[in-house]
N, C-alpha and C positions, 0 to 999 in steps of 0.2 A: 338620475338627477342631474338637472344642468341649470347652471347660473345664468341669470338674466334680470334686468330692470330692477337692481336692488334686493334680489331676493333669488329663489330657486324654484324651479319647476319639479316637482316632485311625482313620481308614478311608479306604480307597482302592479303586477298582475296577480289576481286571485280569484277564480271563477266561484270559489266555494266560501269565502269570507263573509262574515256578516258585518264586520268592520275591520278597519286597520288604522294602526297608530304608528306616526312616525315618532322615532325615538331619538332626540338630540342630545349629546353628551358633553359636559364640561369637566373634564376628569372623571371622577367617580359619579358626578351628578348627573341625573336623567330627568330630562323634560320629555313629555308625551303629548303629542298632537294629533287629534283625530283627522283622517283624511276624508274630507265630506264628499268628493265628487267620485262617481263610480259610472263607467261607460265601458260596456262589453267586457266586464271583469277587471278593468283597469281603475284602480283606486287612484286619485290624484288630488293635487291642491297647489296654489302657489304659496309659498311660505317667505315673507318678506324678513331681511335682515340676515338671510343666510350667507355665508362668505366661504371661498376657499379655506380648506383645512378643517371645516366642521367634521366631526366624527358622528356617526349617524347609524340607526338600524331600524327593524319594523317588528312590530307586534300584530299578530293576526288573531281576530276573535273569529270563531265558527265551530264547525262540528269536530268533536274527537270520536271516531267510530273505526279503530283499524279494520275491524272485518269487512267494512265498505269502502277501506281505501282512505279515510279522512284521518288526518294526524295534525289538525290544527290545535296549538298550544298557545295561549297569549302570555303564558309564564316564559316564553323562549323568545330570546332576542334573535332576530334574522338578519343575515346580510342582505344587502341588495344585490339582485343577480345581475344587475347591469352596473354595480359600482366600479368606477375607473380606477380606485385605489382602496386597500383594506390593509388595516393595522392590527396586529396582534395575531394570535391563534388560538386554536382550541384547547383548553385544558380539560382533560377527560375525568372531570369531577361527575358524580352523579346528577348536578345539575344540567350538564350539557346534553342529558337525553330528554327527548319528549315524552317517554312513557315512564311510569314508575318502575323502577329496576326490580322491586319486589313483585310487581305483578303488571306484566307489560299491557295488558288490556286496558289499563287506567292511566290518564294523563299524570306527569309528573307535575307538582304544584313548586318546584324549586325553580327560583329566577335564575335563569342561565347568563344574565348580562355579565356578572363579574368573570366568567370563565369563556367568554366568546368573543372572536375578532369584532371589529367594527369596520364597517364602511367610511370611506373618506372622500368629502367633495373636493373635487379639483377644478382648476381652472379650464375653460375651453380652449383648445389650441386650433390654429388653422391648419385646414387639410394638406398633406404632403403634397408636394409639386411633383406631377407625374413624370416631368422631364429629368428629375433628378436621379430616376432608377436606373441602374446598369443595363437591365435588358440583355442580358446573354442569352443566346439560342441554346437550347437544350443540348444539342450535339456538341457545343463548345464548354459545356459546364463540368467543373470539377467541383463537388459538393462535400465539404468538411463538417462532421457531426461535431458539435461542441457543446460541452457544460459549463455554462457562464461562470460558475463558480470555480470549479476545477481547472478551467484553462488558463487562469491567471493566478491561482492561490498561492503559488510558490515562484512566479516570475521574478527573477533578481532586477530587472529592469523597469519593474513597474512600482511605482509607490505603494507602501504597504498600506495606505487608507483606501486604495481603489482597487487592491487585489481581489479577485473573486468577484467582481460586480460588472453591471453594465457599463460603468467608466473604464473599468479595467480593460474589458474587451475593446473599447474604442481608442484605448492609448496607442500611441504610435509604435511602441514596440511590439505590441500584440498585432497591429495591422501590418508592420514588416514582416513579421514571421509568416503570416498568412500569404502575403504577396509573394515572398520569396519561395513559397510552396507551390504557386501557380493556382491558388483556390479562387474560385469565381464566385462562390457561395457558401455561407455557413449555414448549417441547418442547427438550430438550438434546440437541445433537449428541453422538456416543458419548462416555460416561463409563465405560463398561468399562475395565479395564485394557488398554491396548494399546502396541504395538511399532512402530516404523517398518520397512519393508522394507529389505533388505539394499542394494537397488540405490540407495535414497535416501540412504543412510548414506554409501555409496561416494561420492556426489557431493556430500557436506557439506550434505545436505538433511534433513528429517524429514517425517513423516506429519502435518500440523498437524490434520487433521480427525478423526482417530482411527478410520477404518474399517478396522481391522486388530487385531481382540480377541483376547486369549489369556485373561484371566481374567474369567469372566462373573458372578463374585460380587463383585469387588473394584472399588471406585471408583478412577479414574487418580490416582497420588498425585501427579502433577505439578499437578495443580489443586489442591493443598491448602495451606492456609497452615500447617497444623501440621506437615506433613512439610518444608516450607520451614525451619521453626523447629526441626527436628531431633528430631521424633518420629514415626518411622515407625509406621504404623497408625493414626495420628491422623485420617486422611482419612473413616474410617467414621464416627465421631462427628461429625465436621465437615459431611459431607453429611447426615446425619439433621438436624443443626441447620439446615441450609439449607433443607429440606424444611419443618419446622416453621415456620420464620418466613415462608416463602413462603404456607403454608396458613394462617397467622394473618391474612395480607393478602388471602386471598380467592383466592389464585393455585394452581392446579394444577399438577403436574409430570408430565411424559411424557417418556420417555427414547426416543431414537433407538437401536435395538438391532442387533446384527449377528451373528446366529446363523448365516448363510449360509455363513461360511468362518472360518478362524482364522489368526493371523500366521505359523503353521508353514509354509504355503505348499505348493509342490509338492514332488516327491520329493528335489529338490535343496536343500530349505530346511532350517532349523536344527530340531533336536529340543530343545523346549523343555517340553511336557507331554503332550499327547494322544498323539501320534505315539509316542512311547517307553512310554505306559501299555498301550494297547490300539489299535493302528492302525485295525484293521478294524472295531472297535466304535464309533469315533467319526468315522471318515471312511468317505465312499464310494470304493471301489477298482474299478477298471476289471476286470470280470469276465474278460475276456481276457487281461489282463496285470495282476495285481494289484501289481506294482511300480509301477504309475501310479495316479494320482488321477482320479476324475472331476471336473471343474471346471465346474460351472454358475455359478460366480460371476464368472470372469474373474480370480480371484485366486490360482489354483494348486491350491485343494482345495474340497471341500465337505462340511460337516458330515452324518453319516450319520442322516437322520431316518427311515431305514428300520428303525434299530436302536433297541431298548427303551433302550438305554444313552444314545444320543444325544437322543432324545426326552426322556428324564427328565432330563439335564443342563439342557436349555431349560427344562422346567417347573419344576424345582427353582430356577433362576435367577429366572424370572418371580416364582414364589411369594415368594421372598426379597426382591426389591426391593419388592414390594407390601406384604408383611407386616411386614418389620424395617426397611425403610428408607423407607417411607410413599410411595413413588411411586404415582401415579394412573392411569399407562397408558403405551402402548408404541407406536412406529411400528418396524415390522420392515422393515429393509432388505432389498430383494431378496427379499422373502417368497415369490415364485412359486418361488424355488429350493429353499425348505423344502418345497414341495408335490411336489418330483420324487424321491420316495422310490423309485421303481421305473424311474426313467429321464424319462419324459415328464411333463409337469404333469398334475396330477388334481385336480379341485375336491373330490374325496372323501379327498384325502390325510389321513394321521392327524395332521399339523400342525394343520389347520383344526379338527378334533376337539379336539385339545389346547387350542387358544387359545380355541375356544367354551365348553368345560367349564369352563376357568379363569375365563371372562368370566362364566359363570353364577354360580359360587362367590365371585368378588370383583364383585359387581354394580355397584359404582360406578366401576370402571376403564373406561378408553378403550383400544381396540386398535386401531393403524394398520398397514395393509399397503400397502407401496410396490411397484408395478410393473405392467406391463401384461398382466393375464391375467383369465380370467372365474372369479367365484366364486360357485358356486351354492348354493342352499338355506340362505342365512344373511340376517339382517336388517342390511342395510348402508346408509350414507349415504356419498355421493362428495363429496370436496372436490379443488380443483385450484387450481395455481400462479394461474391468471388468474381464479378464482371464476366462470368460466363453463364449466359442464358441456359445452356444445355445441361450444366451441372446443377444449376438451381431448379430444374425442371420446369423452365418457362417454354411455352411455344407461343408463337405469334402468328396471327392472320390478319387480313385487313378488317374483320369484322369484331374478334374478341381476343382477348387475353388470358390465359391460364397462368397463374403466378405460382413459383414453387415457394416451400415452407420458409425460406430465408431471403425472399425477395420484397421488393417494394414497386410501386407502379407510380410513374410520374404521368399525371394527368396534364395534357397541354390543349391548348386551343388548335383545331385544325387549321 
């Protein structure tokens, strides 16, 4: 959704929908507007009067038939998969699930709006100036892995109101520490909007590390001083400001990204976004039983990188974080899962073509692939936890790289 001319352009993809409603929220009050336009599965409209800060979601009408892979349920409020900001989290109430908990073959009739997060409309930002990027050569890079919250949560020289936030990481005391270590790049553990798994919540726990994404364009709001201060959506500008300050100090920003699965989990998981929009377009389903998900991530599902819709989501997300948020590169969590578009791992998978093309277009960027597999036909360098490729089981030749079990691969432009 994008602001323009006194309103907003609204668009969302669903090839299976019979109709789509835009849901606008003013506190607990919900207004539903039907999206009249449909082109190649994209439902769209111009909605006058919308402004930054508007909270919204979607409801989709269409087929419910898990046996054929369809899980559309208009009782469920859905996030915008391209939302730039998200407020709230999932409450694991029975209403959060698209299926009836007593009979999973039937759709739930409970309204999920009270227990779901909402998308937030944010103002547009100018693209990042490429000349502001530090652009360190890989051979000169010292990459420091950081959890945004944990890094400054107890730092005595950082004001309490910004500790554990993007603003805290941008604070002069944090930057001075990084520069003192000789760090040239920070690799941020997942900052995409994420939610904890239900079984953790039931135990009174949470997913501290964030490897359970649901919003691939939205910075996680729990790491935002602006959100703490009561400004939903303020995390976007705060993240950009953090990147700008780090760049000014000569430090690049790399994101640890989780495109291999989403927080919706397996068939028993909640319906938050992709499942209710177009289940088969966004997820890999078992061909013998489309009510079940292919799970190459060990987390219940796998994004469908064999689908143009799934690949486009990843590519658009990468482009956004580079061009509008200023990020310099990525580490792909469980990258081999993204190269299993037809089942088995393939070094010729479309995912590798995608990131290679992206890297050619955004030549200063770094791309990091995590996982033990062979990637052929690419110019790659290898780094590992021990800084000893032989100990990590890595072998290098001009045409391919075999990566040991505790290694990562840095994909660079040749």
